[in-house]
N, C-alpha and C positions, 0 to 999 in steps of 0.2 A: 384569527392567523395564528400559527402556531408559533411558539416563538423560546427561545432557549437563552443560555448564559453562554456571555462569549467575555474573554481575556482581552482587553482592547487599549488601545493607546490612542488617549482624546485629543491631545495636544503637546508638540514636543515640551521635553523639559520638566513634565510632569509624572508621575509613577501611573502604570496601569492601572486601571478599574475594570470590575466585572459589573457588565450591562446587561440587562433586558433585548433582545436583538429577534427578529423574525428569523423563523427558518427560510433558507432560500430555494427558490423552487429552479431545476435545471434546466438549460434551455436548449434548444438544440448544438449540439456537439457535446455538451456538457454533462457532469456528473454529480450526484451528490454523496457524500460521503459519510459515513457515518463513523467518525474519529474515535481510532483506539490508543496511540500513541503518537506524541509531539515532540521532537528531540527539543534540548536549548542547546545554544552553543556560543562563543563569543561573537558570532555576527548578530545575535540578540541584542547583546550589550552594545553593540556598534549603531542599533538601532535606537536602541533607546537613550545613547546620549548624544544623540545627533540633534543639532540646530536647525531652525526653520533654513529651508531652503537645499539642505543636500540631499534630501532626496526628490525625486519629482514626483510623489502623490504625498500629498498633505492626511493627514490625521480628521478625524476619527475614523480604526483600522483593526481589525483581530489579530492579534500577532499570533505565529507561530509559522517557523518554515518548514521542520522536519518532518513531515506529514504521511501518516499513512492509516489504516482504516478500512470498512468494505464497503462494496458501493449499494448504498439505497433504493436510489431511482438514478435512470436512464434520462436524459435530455432525447429530442427526435433525431431521430438519423444513424442511432450508434449501435451495432452488430457485434462488433469482437469482445466486449466485455459485458458479462451479465450482473444481474441484481445480487447482491451476499458473495461476488468473489473479493479475496483481499488485494487489495494497489498500495500503492507509493502513490506518492506523489511527488514528480522532479522536483527540487530546487532550483533548477534553470529554468527561467522560462523563455520561449521560443517560438516562432510564428510559426514556423511548418511548410512554408511556403517559399521563401525567399532561396537564391541560388545554395548557399553555403547549409541551410537546413536541408533540403534536396538531398545534399552531395554527404550527409549524415556529419555534418558539423554542427549540429543546433549551439555548442555553445560558442560559438563566433555569428552566430544570427546579426544578420544586418539589421533587423528590426527590435533587437532585444531592447527592453529598460531597464533599469537597476532595481525599479519599483517590480516586484512580486508578490506571491504570495508571503502576507506575516510582515512584508516593508511595502506598503501601500496599499495593494490588494488585500481581500482578509485571508485570514490563516487558517489555522488548524486548532486554536486554541477555543475550543466551542465544542458542541456536541455535534455538528454537524459542518463541512465546509464544501462549499463549491469549487470545482476545477476542471478548466477544460481537458476533455477525453484526451488530448496529443500530449497532455503532461503526466498521464497516468499510466504505470506499468505493475503489471500483475504480479503477485506475490508467490502463486503457487504455493508450496505447502508450507513457505515461512510465515510464523505469527507476526502479526501487524506491531504489533508494541514494540517485539525484538529489532523489527525492520528499519522502525522509524529513523534513525540517526545516520543509515545508509542514503538517504533523501538527499544528502547535502554534505555531511562531512566524510561517509565514506565513500560517497561516488567521488566525489573534487579530490581527494587524496589518491583513488585511485588511479582516475584520469592522470595523473603529475606524475604519478610511476610510470605509469604503463606506455607513456610516450617516451621514456628515456629509457627503455627494458634494452635497444640495442648498444646504448653506450655503458652496459654495466656486466659485461663480460666476464669472466673468471681469472680475477686478479684484480679487479677496479673495487674502488669504495665510493659509499655512498654514505653521506650525512644527512640526516635529519633532524634540522633546529626546531624544537617544540613538540614534544611529544605527550602533547595534551590529548582531545579528542583525533583531529587530523592526523595528528602526526603518529599517533599508535597504530592508527590504521596503517598509515605508508611504512611501518616496521615493518610489519605482516608482510603486505605487498610486497615489499622489497625480498623478502625472505623468500614468497612466495614464487615471483615470476623472474627473479635475475641471481646472479652469482656472484653476486657483490660483497665486498665485509661490510657491514652496516653499525656506522656509530649514531648513537644517540647525544642530543646536547639537551637540557634543559635545568633552568636554576629551580625548580620541586625535585624533591629527594622521591619520593612516592613513585612519579613520574618516570623517574629514569630508572627505579627499581619493575616498576611494568613494563617499559621496553625491553628491559632484557630478560624477563619471562617470556614475554613476546618475541623474543628473537632476536635482536640486537645483539653485536658481538662485543660490544665496548658502549662506555657512557662516557660522557663527558660534562662536568658541574660547568656551566656557564659562567665567565668574569670576564675580566678585562683578556684575560690570554686564553680566550678562548679559538682565536684562528691557529694560533700555536698548539695547543693543545688536540686540534682535530686535526692538524698534517702529522703530530707526531703520533696518535694514534692511525692514522695512515699509512705513515710508512712513511710521507710525500705529500703531494698536493692532493687533495679529496677530486674524484671525477664529477660527483655531482651533488651539489648541496639541495635539499628539500629545504627551502624556508616557511615554516608554518606559523612564524610569530609576524611577520615584515617590520620590524621596526628598523630604525635605524641603526643601533646594534648590531642586531642579528643582521643585517644585510652589509652590515661593512664584515661580519665575522664572516658570513657566507661569500662574499668576494676576494676575501686576503687569503681563504682558504684553498680554492682552486690552483690551479695549473693552466699551462697552454693547453687550448683546447676544453677547459672543463665547463659545467655549466652549472649556473645557477636558476633552481625555479621556486619561484615566490609564489607562494600561496597564502600567506597568512595578508592580513591586512592591516598590520598596526599601524599605517601611516606613515611609515619612514621614506627615509631617501638617500640614496649615494650615487655619487657621480657616477658616470660612465664614457668613458672615453678614450682614445688609443692611449694614455699612459698610466690610467687607475685599472684597465682590467686588461688580463695576460692576452696574449694573442691567441686567436681563433676562440677566444671564449663565449659562449654565449648566456645572457641572461632573460630569461624568460618570466613573463606575468604568465601565469596560469590563471584561468576562471571556468568553476563548474567542471560540465561533463557532459557524454551525449548519452542516448538513451540505449544506445549500445554496451555502454561504460554501466549504467545503473542496472543492466540486467544480469550484465556477467559479474556483477558484485552482488546481487541479489540468490545469482548458482553458489558462488563461493560460501555466503551466509548460510544459504540451506545444508551445503555437503558438508557444513562443521569445518572446515576449512579456514575462516576468518572467524575471530573471536569478536563478537558485538557484544560486552559487558556494559550492564547499564546501571546505573541509582535510580528507582522508579520514586515520582512524586504525584501526591493526589493532584485533582484539578483544583482545589481550594488551598494548596500549599504550591503554587507557581512561583511566587517571591522566592519562597526556601529556596525553591530549584535555580533561580537566577542568579541568588546572592551567592550558592556553593559555585558556580560556574566563574563568580567573578572573583572569587577570592581561591580558588584553585582545591578545592578541596571535597570535590565531588570524585567518587571513585568510578571509573569509567564516563560515559557519558548519564546527564542527564535528560529523564525521559519522564512526561507529562501523562500518566494513563487517567484516559476517558473511560 
Protein backbone atom coordinates (compact mmCIF):
# COMPACT_ATOMS: atom_id res chain seq x y z
CA UNK A 1 0.00 0.00 0.00
CA UNK A 2 1.33 3.43 -0.96
CA UNK A 3 1.92 5.83 1.90
CA UNK A 4 2.51 9.57 2.28
CA UNK A 5 3.50 12.14 4.89
CA UNK A 6 0.65 14.10 6.49
CA UNK A 7 0.55 16.91 9.06
CA UNK A 8 -1.91 15.62 11.66
CA UNK A 9 -3.50 16.66 14.91
CA UNK A 10 -3.08 13.58 17.08
CA UNK A 11 -4.91 14.81 20.17
CA UNK A 12 -6.42 18.04 21.42
CA UNK A 13 -4.04 20.41 23.15
CA UNK A 14 -0.85 19.04 21.59
CA UNK A 15 1.26 20.24 18.67
CA UNK A 16 0.50 18.60 15.31
CA UNK A 17 2.90 15.94 14.05
CA UNK A 18 4.10 14.60 10.70
CA UNK A 19 2.87 11.04 10.35
CA UNK A 20 3.08 8.37 7.65
CA UNK A 21 -0.44 7.46 6.48
CA UNK A 22 -1.90 5.45 3.58
CA UNK A 23 -2.74 7.22 0.32
CA UNK A 24 -6.56 6.98 0.21
CA UNK A 25 -8.52 5.40 -2.64
CA UNK A 26 -11.49 7.36 -4.03
CA UNK A 27 -14.83 5.65 -3.72
CA UNK A 28 -17.98 6.41 -5.72
CA UNK A 29 -18.55 10.16 -5.94
CA UNK A 30 -15.05 10.96 -4.63
CA UNK A 31 -11.86 12.30 -6.16
CA UNK A 32 -8.24 11.93 -5.07
CA UNK A 33 -6.44 15.27 -5.33
CA UNK A 34 -2.69 15.74 -5.70
CA UNK A 35 -2.21 18.72 -3.42
CA UNK A 36 -0.60 21.95 -4.63
CA UNK A 37 -1.45 24.60 -2.05
CA UNK A 38 -3.07 24.80 1.39
CA UNK A 39 -3.98 28.10 3.01
CA UNK A 40 -3.48 28.69 6.72
CA UNK A 41 -5.66 31.11 8.67
CA UNK A 42 -7.27 31.95 11.98
CA UNK A 43 -9.59 28.97 11.73
CA UNK A 44 -6.55 26.70 11.99
CA UNK A 45 -5.53 28.48 15.19
CA UNK A 46 -9.06 27.99 16.51
CA UNK A 47 -8.84 24.25 15.78
CA UNK A 48 -5.42 23.88 17.36
CA UNK A 49 -6.51 25.73 20.51
CA UNK A 50 -9.74 23.78 20.93
CA UNK A 51 -10.52 21.51 23.85
CA UNK A 52 -12.13 18.07 23.68
CA UNK A 53 -15.84 18.23 22.91
CA UNK A 54 -15.78 21.49 20.95
CA UNK A 55 -15.83 19.71 17.56
CA UNK A 56 -18.09 16.78 16.70
CA UNK A 57 -15.21 14.57 15.53
CA UNK A 58 -12.12 13.62 17.48
CA UNK A 59 -8.46 13.45 16.36
CA UNK A 60 -6.42 12.09 14.80
CA UNK A 61 -7.00 13.83 11.46
CA UNK A 62 -4.94 15.63 8.83
CA UNK A 63 -5.11 19.42 9.04
CA UNK A 64 -5.68 21.85 6.17
CA UNK A 65 -9.05 23.34 5.16
CA UNK A 66 -8.11 25.73 2.30
CA UNK A 67 -7.19 23.19 -0.33
CA UNK A 68 -6.36 23.13 -4.03
CA UNK A 69 -4.52 20.86 -6.43
CA UNK A 70 -5.08 18.61 -9.44
CA UNK A 71 -7.24 15.53 -9.75
CA UNK A 72 -5.12 12.37 -9.58
CA UNK A 73 -7.85 9.70 -9.64
CA UNK A 74 -11.61 9.56 -10.01
CA UNK A 75 -14.07 7.40 -8.13
CA UNK A 76 -16.90 5.62 -9.88
CA UNK A 77 -19.71 7.60 -11.48
CA UNK A 78 -17.86 10.88 -12.07
CA UNK A 79 -17.97 12.35 -15.57
CA UNK A 80 -17.91 16.16 -15.26
CA UNK A 81 -14.27 16.44 -14.13
CA UNK A 82 -11.20 14.61 -15.37
CA UNK A 83 -7.80 13.54 -14.14
CA UNK A 84 -5.36 16.42 -14.39
CA UNK A 85 -7.98 19.13 -13.85
CA UNK A 86 -7.00 21.91 -11.49
CA UNK A 87 -9.56 22.11 -8.68
CA UNK A 88 -10.31 23.80 -5.41
CA UNK A 89 -12.11 22.12 -2.52
CA UNK A 90 -14.89 24.13 -0.91
CA UNK A 91 -14.31 24.95 2.72
CA UNK A 92 -18.06 24.56 3.27
CA UNK A 93 -19.25 20.99 3.68
CA UNK A 94 -22.82 20.42 2.50
CA UNK A 95 -24.97 17.41 1.76
CA UNK A 96 -26.20 18.49 -1.67
CA UNK A 97 -29.64 16.91 -1.24
CA UNK A 98 -31.61 18.89 1.37
CA UNK A 99 -34.04 21.63 0.31
CA UNK A 100 -31.54 24.41 1.05
CA UNK A 101 -28.76 22.79 -0.95
CA UNK A 102 -31.09 22.13 -3.87
CA UNK A 103 -32.22 25.77 -3.62
CA UNK A 104 -28.65 27.07 -3.92
CA UNK A 105 -28.15 27.88 -0.23
CA UNK A 106 -25.52 25.27 0.50
CA UNK A 107 -24.01 27.38 3.28
CA UNK A 108 -27.29 26.86 5.15
CA UNK A 109 -27.34 23.07 4.60
CA UNK A 110 -29.67 21.38 7.07
CA UNK A 111 -27.27 18.45 7.43
CA UNK A 112 -24.05 20.44 7.78
CA UNK A 113 -21.77 19.60 10.66
CA UNK A 114 -18.94 21.77 11.91
CA UNK A 115 -16.36 19.06 11.29
CA UNK A 116 -15.10 19.15 7.71
CA UNK A 117 -11.86 18.82 5.79
CA UNK A 118 -9.06 19.68 8.19
CA UNK A 119 -11.36 19.92 11.21
CA UNK A 120 -12.41 16.32 11.75
CA UNK A 121 -12.14 14.81 8.29
CA UNK A 122 -8.69 14.57 6.72
CA UNK A 123 -7.63 17.83 5.10
CA UNK A 124 -5.02 18.81 2.56
CA UNK A 125 -1.74 19.05 4.48
CA UNK A 126 -0.50 15.86 2.83
CA UNK A 127 0.61 14.77 -0.61
CA UNK A 128 -2.95 13.73 -1.46
CA UNK A 129 -6.42 14.32 -0.08
CA UNK A 130 -9.80 12.72 -0.66
CA UNK A 131 -12.83 14.91 -1.37
CA UNK A 132 -16.45 14.41 -2.29
CA UNK A 133 -16.85 15.63 -5.86
CA UNK A 134 -19.79 17.87 -4.90
CA UNK A 135 -17.31 19.98 -2.91
CA UNK A 136 -14.91 20.38 -5.85
CA UNK A 137 -14.90 23.36 -8.22
CA UNK A 138 -12.75 23.61 -11.34
CA UNK A 139 -10.07 26.30 -11.54
CA UNK A 140 -9.79 26.69 -15.30
CA UNK A 141 -6.61 28.68 -15.96
CA UNK A 142 -6.07 29.78 -12.35
CA UNK A 143 -2.95 28.32 -10.72
CA UNK A 144 -3.88 25.96 -7.84
CA UNK A 145 -1.26 27.40 -5.47
CA UNK A 146 -2.64 30.90 -6.03
CA UNK A 147 -6.20 29.68 -5.62
CA UNK A 148 -5.87 27.89 -2.26
CA UNK A 149 -6.97 30.77 0.05
CA UNK A 150 -10.08 31.37 -2.04
CA UNK A 151 -11.57 28.08 -0.83
CA UNK A 152 -12.48 29.66 2.52
CA UNK A 153 -11.20 33.17 3.22
CA UNK A 154 -11.72 34.54 -0.28
CA UNK A 155 -15.19 33.08 -0.76
CA UNK A 156 -16.48 33.69 2.78
CA UNK A 157 -15.79 37.42 2.58
CA UNK A 158 -17.24 37.55 -0.94
CA UNK A 159 -20.50 35.99 0.23
CA UNK A 160 -20.71 38.46 3.12
CA UNK A 161 -20.21 41.49 0.87
CA UNK A 162 -22.36 40.26 -2.00
CA UNK A 163 -25.38 39.81 0.26
CA UNK A 164 -25.18 43.48 1.27
CA UNK A 165 -24.81 45.00 -2.20
CA UNK A 166 -28.28 46.51 -2.19
CA UNK A 167 -27.53 48.38 1.04
CA UNK A 168 -24.37 49.99 -0.31
CA UNK A 169 -25.55 52.50 -2.88
CA UNK A 170 -23.71 55.74 -3.72
CA UNK A 171 -23.37 57.85 -0.59
CA UNK A 172 -23.27 54.86 1.76
CA UNK A 173 -20.41 53.77 4.01
CA UNK A 174 -19.05 50.30 4.77
CA UNK A 175 -16.64 49.60 7.60
CA UNK A 176 -14.38 46.55 7.65
CA UNK A 177 -13.19 45.54 11.12
CA UNK A 178 -10.10 43.35 10.84
CA UNK A 179 -8.33 43.68 7.51
CA UNK A 180 -6.12 40.62 7.67
CA UNK A 181 -6.95 37.64 5.45
CA UNK A 182 -10.73 37.86 5.05
CA UNK A 183 -10.96 41.59 5.60
CA UNK A 184 -8.41 42.42 2.91
CA UNK A 185 -10.53 40.50 0.42
CA UNK A 186 -13.65 42.30 1.66
CA UNK A 187 -12.07 45.70 0.95
CA UNK A 188 -11.46 44.62 -2.64
CA UNK A 189 -14.97 43.21 -3.10
CA UNK A 190 -16.54 46.36 -1.68
CA UNK A 191 -14.69 48.46 -4.23
CA UNK A 192 -15.57 46.08 -7.07
CA UNK A 193 -19.22 45.43 -6.23
CA UNK A 194 -20.46 48.59 -4.48
CA UNK A 195 -20.25 52.37 -4.53
CA UNK A 196 -19.74 52.64 -0.77
CA UNK A 197 -17.07 54.64 0.99
CA UNK A 198 -14.86 51.99 2.61
CA UNK A 199 -13.29 52.48 6.04
CA UNK A 200 -10.86 49.88 7.40
CA UNK A 201 -10.19 49.32 11.10
CA UNK A 202 -7.42 47.19 12.61
CA UNK A 203 -4.76 47.21 15.32
CA UNK A 204 -1.90 46.27 12.95
CA UNK A 205 -0.33 49.17 10.99
CA UNK A 206 0.86 47.11 8.01
CA UNK A 207 -2.63 45.68 7.56
CA UNK A 208 -4.11 49.18 7.47
CA UNK A 209 -1.50 50.27 4.94
CA UNK A 210 -2.36 47.26 2.80
CA UNK A 211 -6.08 48.06 3.06
CA UNK A 212 -5.39 51.55 1.67
CA UNK A 213 -3.40 50.03 -1.17
CA UNK A 214 -6.29 47.67 -1.96
CA UNK A 215 -8.81 50.47 -2.13
CA UNK A 216 -9.99 51.53 1.32
CA UNK A 217 -10.78 55.26 1.39
CA UNK A 218 -9.74 55.70 5.00
CA UNK A 219 -8.28 53.72 7.89
CA UNK A 220 -8.81 53.80 11.65
CA UNK A 221 -6.51 52.37 14.31
CA UNK A 222 -8.62 50.30 16.70
CA UNK A 223 -8.78 51.55 20.29
CA UNK A 224 -11.40 52.31 22.95
CA UNK A 225 -12.81 55.08 20.73
CA UNK A 226 -13.15 53.00 17.57
CA UNK A 227 -16.92 53.48 17.20
CA UNK A 228 -16.64 57.27 17.38
CA UNK A 229 -13.75 57.18 14.90
CA UNK A 230 -15.73 55.07 12.45
CA UNK A 231 -18.70 57.40 12.69
CA UNK A 232 -16.41 60.38 12.13
CA UNK A 233 -14.90 58.76 9.06
CA UNK A 234 -18.38 57.94 7.77
CA UNK A 235 -19.74 61.41 8.46
CA UNK A 236 -22.42 59.81 10.62
CA UNK A 237 -23.69 56.30 11.21
CA UNK A 238 -22.07 53.50 9.22
CA UNK A 239 -24.50 51.71 6.90
CA UNK A 240 -22.90 48.24 7.02
CA UNK A 241 -20.14 47.00 9.32
CA UNK A 242 -18.34 43.79 8.40
CA UNK A 243 -16.70 42.31 11.49
CA UNK A 244 -13.98 39.81 10.62
CA UNK A 245 -12.71 39.64 14.21
CA UNK A 246 -15.76 38.68 16.24
CA UNK A 247 -14.43 39.62 19.67
CA UNK A 248 -16.58 41.35 22.27
CA UNK A 249 -14.68 44.60 21.65
CA UNK A 250 -15.12 44.43 17.87
CA UNK A 251 -18.81 43.51 18.13
CA UNK A 252 -19.41 46.36 20.56
CA UNK A 253 -17.69 48.75 18.15
CA UNK A 254 -19.75 47.42 15.24
CA UNK A 255 -23.13 47.77 16.96
CA UNK A 256 -22.19 51.22 18.29
CA UNK A 257 -21.20 52.41 14.80
CA UNK A 258 -24.47 51.81 12.97
CA UNK A 259 -27.68 53.81 13.02
CA UNK A 260 -31.32 53.20 12.13
CA UNK A 261 -31.54 50.46 9.50
CA UNK A 262 -27.85 49.65 9.75
CA UNK A 263 -26.31 46.23 9.36
CA UNK A 264 -23.66 44.36 11.34
CA UNK A 265 -22.33 41.33 9.45
CA UNK A 266 -20.33 39.01 11.73
CA UNK A 267 -17.84 36.75 9.97
CA UNK A 268 -15.11 36.57 12.63
CA UNK A 269 -14.98 33.67 15.06
CA UNK A 270 -13.40 35.54 17.97
CA UNK A 271 -15.89 34.12 20.46
CA UNK A 272 -17.22 37.52 21.57
CA UNK A 273 -20.73 38.44 22.63
CA UNK A 274 -22.85 41.57 22.51
CA UNK A 275 -26.35 42.24 23.79
CA UNK A 276 -29.06 42.45 21.16
CA UNK A 277 -32.41 43.89 22.13
CA UNK A 278 -34.91 46.72 21.75
CA UNK A 279 -32.75 49.15 23.69
CA UNK A 280 -29.29 47.92 22.63
CA UNK A 281 -29.37 48.12 18.83
CA UNK A 282 -30.74 50.92 16.61
CA UNK A 283 -34.25 50.60 15.23
CA UNK A 284 -34.62 48.42 12.13
CA UNK A 285 -31.00 47.32 12.41
CA UNK A 286 -29.94 43.81 11.47
CA UNK A 287 -27.23 41.73 13.13
CA UNK A 288 -26.28 38.93 10.75
CA UNK A 289 -24.11 35.95 11.67
CA UNK A 290 -22.74 34.84 8.32
CA UNK A 291 -20.90 31.61 7.64
CA UNK A 292 -19.50 30.22 4.45
CA UNK A 293 -20.61 30.61 0.87
CA UNK A 294 -22.15 28.72 -2.02
CA UNK A 295 -20.50 26.96 -4.98
CA UNK A 296 -21.73 29.84 -7.15
CA UNK A 297 -19.93 32.30 -4.89
CA UNK A 298 -16.76 30.22 -5.13
CA UNK A 299 -16.97 30.04 -8.92
CA UNK A 300 -17.41 33.82 -9.15
CA UNK A 301 -14.42 34.41 -6.85
CA UNK A 302 -12.26 32.11 -8.99
CA UNK A 303 -13.29 34.07 -12.10
CA UNK A 304 -12.42 37.38 -10.41
CA UNK A 305 -9.01 36.09 -9.37
CA UNK A 306 -8.31 34.58 -12.79
CA UNK A 307 -9.15 37.91 -14.47
CA UNK A 308 -6.80 39.82 -12.17
CA UNK A 309 -9.64 41.84 -10.64
CA UNK A 310 -8.83 40.51 -7.16
CA UNK A 311 -5.34 40.29 -5.72
CA UNK A 312 -4.52 36.99 -4.02
CA UNK A 313 -1.18 37.73 -2.37
CA UNK A 314 0.52 35.11 -0.24
CA UNK A 315 3.64 34.13 1.63
CA UNK A 316 4.65 30.58 0.78
CA UNK A 317 5.86 27.98 3.26
CA UNK A 318 7.39 24.61 2.42
CA UNK A 319 5.68 21.47 3.68
CA UNK A 320 8.38 20.99 6.33
CA UNK A 321 7.78 24.56 7.61
CA UNK A 322 4.07 24.37 8.37
CA UNK A 323 4.66 25.29 12.02
CA UNK A 324 6.41 28.49 10.87
CA UNK A 325 3.40 29.40 8.78
CA UNK A 326 1.02 28.83 11.68
CA UNK A 327 3.23 30.96 13.94
CA UNK A 328 3.24 33.78 11.36
CA UNK A 329 -0.56 33.71 11.24
CA UNK A 330 -0.73 33.76 15.04
CA UNK A 331 1.49 36.82 15.44
CA UNK A 332 0.03 38.66 12.41
CA UNK A 333 3.44 38.93 10.75
CA UNK A 334 2.56 37.12 7.53
CA UNK A 335 2.32 39.20 4.35
CA UNK A 336 -0.89 38.34 2.52
CA UNK A 337 -2.11 34.81 3.11
CA UNK A 338 0.05 32.00 4.47
CA UNK A 339 0.06 29.16 1.92
CA UNK A 340 1.81 25.82 2.27
CA UNK A 341 3.17 24.71 -1.10
CA UNK A 342 3.30 20.97 -1.71
